[in-house]
C-alpha positions as CSV (number, residue, x, y, z in Angstrom):
1,M,2.1,52.4,-27.5
2,A,-1.1,50.7,-28.7
3,Y,0.9,47.8,-30.2
4,A,2.6,47.2,-26.9
5,W,-0.8,46.7,-25.2
6,I,-2.0,44.4,-27.9
7,G,1.3,42.4,-27.7
8,A,1.0,42.1,-23.9
9,A,-2.6,41.0,-24.2
10,A,-1.7,38.4,-26.8
11,V,1.0,37.0,-24.5
12,V,-1.4,36.9,-21.5
13,M,-4.1,35.2,-23.6
14,G,-1.5,32.7,-24.9
15,E,-0.3,31.8,-21.4
16,L,-3.9,31.4,-20.2
17,I,-4.8,29.1,-23.1
18,G,-1.6,27.2,-22.9
19,G,-1.9,26.7,-19.2
20,T,-5.5,25.5,-19.5
21,F,-4.5,22.9,-22.1
22,A,-1.5,21.8,-20.0
23,F,-3.8,21.4,-17.0
24,L,-6.4,19.4,-18.9
25,W,-4.1,17.3,-21.0
26,P,-3.9,13.7,-19.7
27,R,-0.8,12.8,-17.7
28,R,1.6,10.2,-18.9
29,K,1.6,7.0,-16.9
30,G,4.7,6.2,-15.0
31,P,6.8,3.1,-15.5
32,K,5.1,-0.2,-15.0
33,V,5.5,-1.3,-11.4
34,E,6.1,-5.0,-10.7
35,T,3.2,-6.3,-8.6
36,V,4.4,-9.8,-7.9
37,F,7.4,-10.4,-5.6
38,I,9.0,-13.5,-4.1
39,A,9.2,-12.9,-0.3
40,G,11.5,-15.9,0.3
41,K,11.6,-19.6,1.0
42,V,8.8,-21.1,3.2
43,T,11.5,-22.2,5.6
44,D,12.7,-18.6,6.1
45,F,9.5,-17.7,8.0
46,K,9.1,-18.9,11.6
47,V,5.7,-19.2,13.2
48,G,4.8,-15.9,14.9
49,D,7.1,-13.8,12.7
50,V,6.0,-10.6,11.0
51,I,8.4,-9.8,8.3
52,P,8.3,-6.3,6.7
53,F,9.0,-5.6,3.1
54,R,9.5,-1.9,2.9
55,K,10.0,-1.5,-0.8
56,E,6.9,-3.5,-1.5
57,R,4.9,-1.9,1.3
58,A,3.8,-5.2,2.7
59,F,4.1,-7.5,5.7
60,I,4.2,-11.3,5.8
61,L,2.8,-13.0,8.9
62,R,3.2,-16.7,9.5
63,T,0.9,-18.3,12.1
64,E,0.2,-21.9,13.0
65,G,-2.6,-21.8,10.4
66,G,-0.6,-20.5,7.5
67,F,0.6,-17.3,5.9
68,L,-1.0,-13.9,5.6
69,A,0.3,-11.1,3.3
70,M,-0.9,-7.7,4.4
71,S,-0.6,-4.2,3.0
72,A,1.6,-1.8,5.0
73,I,-0.8,1.1,4.0
74,C,-3.2,2.3,6.6
75,P,-6.8,2.4,5.3
76,H,-7.5,5.7,7.0
77,L,-5.0,8.2,5.6
78,R,-2.8,5.9,3.4
79,C,0.3,6.3,5.7
80,V,2.8,3.4,5.9
81,V,2.4,1.5,9.2
82,N,5.2,0.1,11.2
83,W,5.5,-3.2,13.1
84,N,6.3,-2.8,16.8
85,E,8.0,-6.1,17.7
86,I,7.8,-5.4,21.5
87,L,4.1,-4.7,21.6
88,K,3.3,-7.1,18.8
89,K,1.2,-4.4,17.0
90,F,1.2,-2.4,13.9
91,E,1.3,1.3,14.5
92,C,0.4,4.2,12.2
93,P,2.6,7.2,12.7
94,C,0.0,9.6,11.2
95,H,-2.8,9.3,13.7
96,G,-1.8,6.8,16.3
97,A,-4.0,3.9,15.1
98,K,-3.0,0.5,16.3
99,F,-3.6,-2.8,14.5
100,G,-3.3,-6.4,15.9
101,Q,-1.0,-9.0,14.5
102,N,-3.6,-10.1,12.0
103,G,-4.2,-6.5,10.9
104,E,-7.5,-5.9,12.8
105,V,-8.1,-2.4,14.2
106,L,-7.4,-2.2,17.9
107,E,-7.7,1.5,18.4
108,G,-7.9,4.7,16.3
109,P,-10.0,6.0,13.4
110,P,-9.3,3.4,10.6
111,P,-12.5,2.2,9.0
112,R,-11.4,-1.4,8.5
113,P,-8.4,-3.7,9.1
114,L,-5.3,-3.6,7.0
115,D,-5.9,-4.9,3.5
116,F,-4.4,-8.2,2.4
117,Y,-2.8,-9.6,-0.7
118,K,-3.1,-12.9,-2.5
119,L,-0.3,-15.2,-1.6
120,Q,0.9,-18.5,-3.1
121,I,3.6,-21.0,-2.5
122,V,5.5,-21.8,-5.7
123,A,8.4,-24.3,-5.7
124,G,8.9,-23.7,-2.0
125,N,8.9,-19.9,-2.3
126,V,6.3,-17.5,-0.8
127,V,5.0,-15.4,-3.7
128,V,2.9,-12.3,-3.1
129,D,0.7,-10.6,-5.7
130,R,0.1,-6.9,-4.9
131,A,-1.9,-6.2,-8.0
132,K,-5.0,-5.7,-6.0
133,A,-5.3,-5.2,-2.3
134,I,-8.3,-7.1,-0.8
135,E,-10.4,-5.1,1.6
136,R,-11.9,-6.9,4.6
137,S,-14.1,-6.1,7.5
138,K,-12.5,-8.4,10.0
139,F,-9.9,-11.1,10.2
140,E,-11.0,-14.6,9.3
141,S,-8.9,-17.8,9.3
142,S,-10.0,-18.3,5.7
143,Q,-7.7,-15.4,4.7
144,L,-4.7,-17.4,5.7
145,F,-2.8,-19.4,3.0
146,K,-2.2,-22.9,4.3
147,G,1.3,-23.8,3.7
């Protein structure tokens, strides 16, 4: 009977030690995610259009002054915002926040406007680099890419 208790204790200790190492061991990084994408030709975007890119979690806005690539991730709870074409606003389904067409906060708890991404025009294509979202405190016309 004593050997049974010793065996059970050894199993429990082994599970505790193994579980601790499994918890503390660094996780493998997932597959490399492509951060640059081609949104389309410059001529595909009409002035005033907000085009969603769901897979990339981004929006492209074309104004009279140029292009703006914005993150579709709300800076408050990291939810994916939706574009409401009728109201011309971005809406967050998690907490009801609303953002204007340029991503500025209109109402709700977000601490800042929607982040934006670097955008370039290469050979007539709109190219967005999502490697690093750029935080901003307000919309400024200098954030537009003239094109």
